[in-house]
N, C-alpha and C positions, 0 to 999 in steps of 0.2 A: 527217745526224746531227751533223756538226761545226757546221753552221749553228744547229741547235737549242741545242747546248751554248753557243755564243757568245751567243745571245739570252738564255739564262738567266743567264749571267755578267754581261751588260750590265744585266739587270733587277736582279740582286742588288747590283751596284755602285751602281745608281741608288738602291735602297732604303737602302744604307749611307750614301750621300751625303745623302739626305733625312733620315735619322735623325740623322746628325751635325749637319746644318743646324738641325734642330729643337732638338737639345740645345744647340747654340751660341746659338740665338735665346733659348731658355729661360734659359741662363746670363746672356746679356746683359740680358734683362728683369729677372732677379732682382738683378743687380748695379747696375742703374740705377733702374728704376721701383720695385721692392720693397725696395731696399737699406735705406732708413731704417726702414721698418716692421718688417722682419725682424730688423734689428739691435736694435731696441727690444724685440722679443719675446725674442730671445736673451739680451739684458741682463736682462730681467725674470725669465727662467728661471734665470739663474745668479747674479744679484744682487738682493737685496731689502733695503729700508730698514725697520728695525724700531724702533718707538717704545718707549723704555724709560720705563715709568710712574714718577713720583716718589712716594716714600713720603709719606703724609699725616701732618701733624703730630699729636701726641698732645694731647688736652684733659685737663688736670689740674684738680682742685679747688684751693682756696687753700693746702692743706697738702701738695700734691704727689701726692695719690692719683689714679691715672688713671681718667678717666670715659669716654674714647673713645680707642681706639688701633688700630694696624694689626697684623693677625695674618697670619703667613705662610700662603699658599694656593698651589695649583698649578692653572693653567689648562691644559686639554687641548684641543688643536687637531688638525686633520687636513688632509692634502693628498690630495684624491680622485684626483689624477692618478697617485699612487704606489700606490693601493690596488687590488689585483688581485681580491680577494674581498670586496666591500663588504658583502654580507649576513652573512658570517661575522664580519667586524670589527665590524659594528653590533651583532650579537648578543652578542659577548664584552664589548664596551665598555659596552653598556647593562646587562648583568648586573652588572659590577663597580661601575659608577657609580650604579646605581639609576635608569636612564633607560628611556624607551620605545623599544625597538628599531625599531618600525614608523615612528616619527618620525625616528629617526636615519639609517635606511637610505637614504632618498632624498637626503639631504645627502652621504653618503659615495659614492653611486653617480653623482653629478653630476660627470663628468670635465671639464666646462667650467670648473670652479672649482678654483683652486689653494690655497684656504684656507677652512676652515669651523671654527666653534667647536663642540666637542663638549660641554664643560662648563666654564663660567667659575668660577674660584675654588673648585675642589674641595678637600676636606681633603687635606693632603699624604699621609697614610697610604693613603687610597683611591686617589689618583693613583699612588702607588708600586706598589700592588697591580696596577694596570692596566699600568704600565711593565714589570713582570715578565713580562707576556704577550708582549712583543716583537712587537707588531703593526706591520707595515710601513705607513708613512703616518701613524701616530699620533705626535704630538710633544707635549712638555710644556715650559712655561716658568713661572717663579715670578711670582706677583702678590700684592698685599696686599689683605686683606679687612678691612673696618671692623667692629670689635666693641665692645660696651659692657659692660665687666666688672661694673659695678654693676647691670646689668639694669634694674630699674624706677626706680632712684634718678635723679631729675632727667630722666627720659626726654623730657617735653615741652619742656624747656629745651635739652637737647643737640640734639634733632632727629634728622637721619638723613643719611648719605652713601650714594649709590646704588652700582650695580654698577661704575661707572667711577670711584668714589671722589670724585664731585663732590657738594657739599653741596646737599641738597634741602629742608631745613627747619631751624628753630632756629638755635642757635649754629653748627652745621655750615654753614648757608647764610650767616649773617651774616658769618662770617670765612672763607669759602671761599677767597678769594684768598690769605690768609696761610697757611692750612692746606694748600693744594694743592701748593705747590712748583712746579718747572719740569721737565717731562718731558725725558728725554735721547733720543739717537738712535744707532743703530749699523747697519752694513751687513753682511749675511750673504751669503757667497759659497758657491754650491753647484756640484757637478759635474753631469755630464750625467744621472746617475741620481737627482739631487735630494739627495744627501748633503752636509752642511755640511763645507766644507774650510777656511774661513777666516772670521773675524769681525773687523771693524774698528770700534773705538769712535770715533765722531765727536764726540759730545757727551754727557758723563755727566749723569745725572739729578740734580737738586738737590731734596732733600727739603723738605717744608713746615715752617713754624715751629710749635713747640709753643706752646700757649695755656694760661694759668693763669686760671681763673675765680675770682670772689669766693665762690662757693658752698663750703660746708663739707659734705662728703658725710654726716657724722654728724648734723649739725643737719638737713640735708635729709631723710635717711632717717627720723629721729624725727618730723618734721613730717608726712611722708606717712603714717606709722603712726597718728598721732593723727587725721588726717583720715579714714583708713579706718574707724577706730572711730566717729568722729562721723557719717559718712555711714550706717554700719550702724545706729547707735543711733537716728537720726532718720529713717531711710528716705529720705534726701535724694537729690536728682538728682545733685548733685556738690558739691564743696567746694574752696576755695582758701585757701592760707596763704602769707604773706610774712614773712620775718624780715630786717630791715635794721639795719645799723650806722648810727645817725643822725649820727655824727661824720664819716663818709666817704661815705655814700650807697651803700656796698657791700651787695649783696643776698647774705645768708648762706644763705637758703633761698627757693625759689620752688616750692611744692608744689601739686599738683592730684590729686584723686581723684574718680572711679576713674582708676587709672593703667594702665600697660602696660609690657611689656618692650621696651626700645629696640631690641633685636636683632630684634624682630618688628614693626618700624614699618609695613610694608605692610598687615598685618592690622589694626593699630590705625587706620590711615587709613580702612580700609573701615568701621570701627565708629564713626568720628568721635571717637576718644579722643585724637588727637594735638594738639589745640588747647591753646595756653598761655593759659588763661583770665585769668591775672593781667595780661596785656599786651594781648591782642586783644579780649577781651569787655568789654562795658559793662553796667552795672546802675544802677538808682536807689539811691542810698546811704542814704536815710532820715536818721535823726537824727544819724549821724556827720557829716553836712554842716552841722549847726547851729553848729559851731565857726567856720565862715566868717562867719555872721551875727553871732555874738557878738564875734568878733575885729574885724570892721568897725566895730561900734558902739563898742567900747572904743577902737580906734585913732582914731576920729573924735571922741573925747571926748564922745560923746553919753550914755554911761552909765559907771558904775563897777561893780565886782562887787557893791557894796552897794546899788545903785539898785533900788528896789522898785516893783512894778506890782501893781495890783489886777486879778486875772485870773479871768474866769468859766470855766466848763468848756468852752464853745465860743464861737466868734465867727464872723461872716459876713464874707467878703471877696468882693465882687462877687456872683457867682452860686454861690459855694461856702461851705459851712459847715465850719470846721475845729474839731476838738475834740481833747482829750488822749486818750492811749491808755486810761487808766483814769478812771472817773468820780470827780469830787471836787467839793466845794462851791466857790463863789467864795472865793478867798483871795488874800492878798498874798504875792507871791514876789519875792525878790531875783534879780538876774541870775545869781548863783551858783546859786541854787536852781532857776532855770529850766533851766540846763544839767544840774544834778545830777539833777533829776527828769525831764529830757528833755521839758519842756512844749512841745507844739506851739503852743499859744495864746500862750505867752510869747515864743517865737522869732518868730512871725508879728507879734505886737504890736510888737516892737522893729524889725522890718523895715518894717512899714507906717507906723508913726507917727514913726520916727526916721531910718532909713536911706533908704528910698525906692528906686525902681527904678534910678536912675542910679548911686547909690553902691554898691548891692548888685552890680550888673553889674561895677563896677570892682574890687570885692573878689573876686568870682569869678575874674576874669581874673588878678588879682594872685596868687591862690593857685595858678594854673596849670591850672584846669579849662577844658576846651574846646581845649586844645593839647597837643602831644606832650611827654612828659617828656624824650625823647631817649635813653631806655634802649637799650643796644646789643643789640637783638633785633628781628628782622624782623616786620613786620605790626602795629606798635603802633597802637592806636586813640587818637584825640584826645578821645574822649568825645562827648557830645551836649548842646548847650545849646538852650534854647527857640528855635525859629525866629522866633517873635514873642511879644511880651508882651501878653496880654489883661488884663482887669481882675483876674482871679483868679490870674494867674501869680505875683504878689507874695505870694500866700498859699500857693503850692505850693513854690516854689524854696527859701525860707529853711529849710524842714524836710526838704530833700532829695528832693522829688518834682518830676516834670517836668524833671528834669535827670539825665543819665547820666554815670557816671565809670568809670574802670578801677581795678582794685585797686592797680596800681602808682602811679597818680596819688594815690589816697587815702593809701597808705602813705607816699609821699614828703612829703605835706603834714604828716602827724603826725610824721615824722622831722624836719621843719623846726622844729616846735614843741619837739621834744626837743632840738634843736640851738640853742636860744636865739633862734629866729625866723629862722634862716638856712637857706634851701632849698639843697640840694646835689643835683646831677643823679644819679639812681640808676643803677647800672651793674652788669652781670654779669661783665664781663671785667676782671680785675685788670691783666694785661699780656700782651703777645705777646712771646715770647722773641726778643731781637735788635732790638726796637723800643722807642721811648720811650713810656711810658704817656701817654695824652692828658690834657690839663687838663680837669677837671670843671667844668661851669658851676655858678655859684652866684648867689643873689640873696637879699636880705632881704625877707621877706613881712610880718613884724610887728616892731615895736621890742622891745628887750630888756625894758623894763618891762611892756609889754602881754603879752609871752610869759610872763613870770613870773606874771602874773595868770591867764592861761589855764591854765597848768600847775597852779596851786593849785586852780582850779575843776575841772579834769579829775581831780585826785586825789579830789575829793569824790564823783565819779561811782562810783569803786571803793571804796565804803564801805557800811555797813549802811543808810545813808539814800539811797544812789544806786541806779542801775538795773543796776550791774555788780558786785554783791557776790561773784558767783561767780568773778570774775577776780582776787580778792585772792590774794596769795602770801605766806605767813608769812615774816617777816624782811625783806621788801622793800616799799618804797612803790611803788604802781602808779597811773598816771594813764591815763585812756582814755575811750572813748565807745562806747556801743551804738548800733546802728541796726537798724530793722525796716522794710522797705519792701515794699509790694505790687508784684507784677510787672506791667508794662504789656503789653497785647496790641494787636491791630489795632483793636479797638473798645472801648477803655477798659481798666481794670485786670482782671486775671484773678482770678476768685473763688478764694480758698483757696490762692493761690500767692504765697509771700513769699521774700525774701532776708534772712537774719539775719546781721548783721555786728558784729564788735567789733574796735576798734583800740586797742592798749595800748602804754604806754611804761613801761620798767622798767630800773633803779630810777628812780623819778620825780625824786629829788633829784640824781642824777648819771647821766643816761640812757646806757645801753649798748645797749639793744635796742628796736626798734619791731616789734611783731608784729601782723599783721592776719590775721583769720580771717573768711571769708565762706562761708555755707552756703546753697546754692540749693535752694529748695522743701523745707524740712524738714517732717516730718509729726508731729503730736502737739503740738509747741510751735513757735512762730514767732518769739519775741523774741530779739534779739541777746544780751541778758543771760543767757538761759537756754540757748540753743543754741550760740552762738559763744564766749561768755566762758569756759566751762569748757575748751574746746579751747585757747584762749589760755593759760589757767593751766597746762595740761599742757605745752605747747610751751615757754613762757617759763621755767617751773620747771626743766625739763631743761637748757635752754640756759644759764641762769645758773650751774648747777652745772658743766656741761661747760666753760664759759669761765672758771670760777673767779672769778666776780664776787662780791665780799663783800657780805653783807647790809648794809642801810643803816638798819635800825631793829630795836629789841629785840623778841624774841619775847614774846608774852603769857604 
């Protein structure tokens, strides 16, 4: 009996020795082989580095009205390792936040993850309602949500900032670096149960710079309203308007219709409404381009405004027959009358008989067509020049066919004529707070004497004898030019599809505004003088009163 007891004692002792040896080996293995990895896991469970997002700068119009700003929001996150009843938490959180509980539950039940988003940038009052439920494992931290208080006003210009407050389009993208700021960083220390016991600020966030645009939200909103009426009246595809200060190159309005609410940018993206047609889209300008042909001939001293030509209704250039918009007998027209009546035959006659291909190309380049204006907006198009010149090209280009331009190119050229022949780089950004405004490029495109002649001729267009009588504004002298161009397609011009344009300068004697209106695919009427000129008159009349520009001529 004693022998049996001793054997059992020895066996028990052996087992105890083996257990302690195993524990000792396990401890040695943990302290040596697993030490670094386990220490890292412990550190991760007790300490975490949190990125502090920087506040995005506000975008203001020229008078300080906010167009894009940051609004306080609350982001809801969860630590699945702390959640004991994931189905219950998912049901409650989904009900308060308006989410799908079936999609939220798998995230909260995945205990291999220590962090998941429940809802990014929820409204603070909704997040507060959830916080009152006191759900274990659900946490909240403040974030900034980008909002556009003017809604549809200048939406394609402003663009959009995404969920992480990074610029995705428009001015938000162009100035993303200045607007974004620098994120900060802090370390959060938790106890064994996951509760926060200490927070250490390591680097504070630096908010982005505020930006002031040249846009005036009142001028912008009124231009958009006029375009809405114009698109509705003519059942047009879309319309674009630009308002420039010719003395500085500042863009006071850049309007497009149909428009959209900037706060709903993703849905606008799906409908293709987000494009800024004034900068990114090209179109054949039609007769508004004739000013290049006439300016070249005047500058080369080949003609004067009084030089007369005997002009038939149509002429042949290589394999093309060019004729005027309306039938007329053969008559003698001066250069002034050619521009005033928008004679295609007259412009082509000047180009073919006097200027020629080489000189015309030089003047197209001098006016800036075929290259970027440099406007501070992403995605600008340089326009399209003829890839090669055939025999009939000299009959197309002088009247604005076979060449494509952008609205901002065209408006900047007429702004140069309004500015004594001096072209100034158009721009949307007035200044970034804390930064020195950049110097604007400028160059002379025509001499002062030639510019005076062109302005006098363009005033004749906006008269009872010209093509733009509808653009006249009582009490103000107006200079401008109409354009009507058929739209090109893959196999020639598209039947029945036109772009109607008018570019005007007012007051013509002391220019303060250049206004361009372009209407794409109007129905019923197609001519710039009938479709676009009335819209110009409405926009310019309002702006002159709003800016308190005094009349420069007596009322009848």
